[in-house]
N, C-alpha and C positions, 0 to 999 in steps of 0.2 A: 489519406488519414489526416483528420484535422484535430487539433487540441483546442478545447474551449471550456469556459466556465460551466460547470454543471448546474442544472435547474431541477426543480422537483419533478419535472416531466421525465427526467433521466433515471428516476429511482428504479423502475423495473429493469432497465438495462444494466445499471450498476449492480443490482442484486444478482442478476444472472451471471455477470462476470465474477463477482465475489464468490458465489457458491460453486461455480465451475472450478475456480482456483482452489477453494477450500477442500472440495471433495475429490478433485483430480490431482492437483499439484501437491497437496499436503498428504494425500494417501501414501502410506509407506514412509513418510518423513516424520509425521507427528503421530502420537498415540491415537489409535482407532477411536477411543472414547471421545477424544477432543474433536476429531473430524466429524464424527456422527452427531455430536451435540449441536453443530451449527445447522439449525433448521431454517427453512425459508422465512418463517415468522421472525425468528431471532435476527436473521440477516437484514430483513426489511426494517425492523425497529432500529438496529444499529445504524444503518445508512440514512434513514429518515432523520435521525438525530444528528448525524454527521453533516447532512445538508443544511441543517439549521445552525450548527455551531462552528463549522470549519469552512475553510476554503476547499473547494473540490473542483478538480479539472478532469474532464473525460476526454478520451480519444475516441473519435467517431469515424466510422467508415460506412458509407452508403446508408446512413440513418441508424446504424447499430452501434451501441457502445462496445468497444473492444478492450478498453483499459480505463483505469481510474486511479487518481492519487488524491489523498486528503492530507492537508497540512495546515499549520497555524503556529503563531508565535515563532519559535525556533525549531519546530519539530515536523518531520514528515511522519504522519501517523499511519498512513496506509499507502500501498502501491500494489495494484493487481492488474495483470494483463491476462485476458482469456487464454487458456492453454493452447487453443488453436492459433493464436496470434503471437505466441512467444517465439523468441529467437530472431526477430527481425528488427530489433532496435527500438521498439515501441516503449518498453520499460525505461530505457535510457532517456528517451525523449520526455516521457512523463516526469521522471525524476529530475531531469534538468529544468523542466518548467517549474516544478515545486521549489527547487533550489533558487532559481532566479527570482521567484515571487518572495521567498523568504529574505533573500539578499536585499530586495527593493524595500523591504520594511525595516532594514537596518540590522538584521541578524548578521553577526560576524562569525558565528559558529552554528551549525545545524546538527540536529540529532535525529536518530530513528531507532526503533526497537525491532528486533527480529528474534524469532524463536531460536534458542541455542542449537537445537537439533535440525534446523532448516538449512542444511549445508548448501543446497543449490542457491538459495537467496543470499546467504552470506557471501558466497563466491561472486554473485552478480554485483552486490553492493561494493565489495572490495575492488572489483574491476572498474567501478565508477568513482573510486577514490575515497570511499568510506572506510574507516578503520575502527575496530573496537577500542573504547576508551577505558575499559576496565570496570565499568559499571554493569551490574546485572540486577534483575528483579524477577519475581514470580507474582503475577497479579492473581487475585482470587477469581477473576472472570474466566481465566483460561487455565490456571494451575500448572503451567509449564514454564520452565526457566527461559528468560529472554536476555539478550545481550544488547547493550546500547552501543551504537556506532556513531561516529562523529565525522564532520567534514567542514571545511571552510566553504560556504555555498558559492556556486558559480555566480558570476556577475554578468 
């Protein structure tokens, strides 16, 4: 498994991982209406924009994208590992790569947002040293409460 900077050629693989996570990992965790609202077209538009505006790293195995993280400034915006590749440390590797990249740009504190009801992800982030900082939000895009987690990024 290699980690590398994503290119536009990775868009299909990124969308595949994202939708698998959204529809499999989020099912039963987030409201059904939110899970169902993430269409392939919407996912493709989100990630095409992300590739233009953010730093994106993919985890690739035998030519297939198995995970992705998107970050910039002082924030990890996204972290997704295909459900069939979860549990082997890939998420921690991707998160560590994002933290290192943020640290190299001078960030002394990093942030990420997670759905308040996504207890499996909150548990994962806490095991990686991220803690809630007391800030919450509900974006119009998703309409579900989110918690902000913070950490001094790895160097």
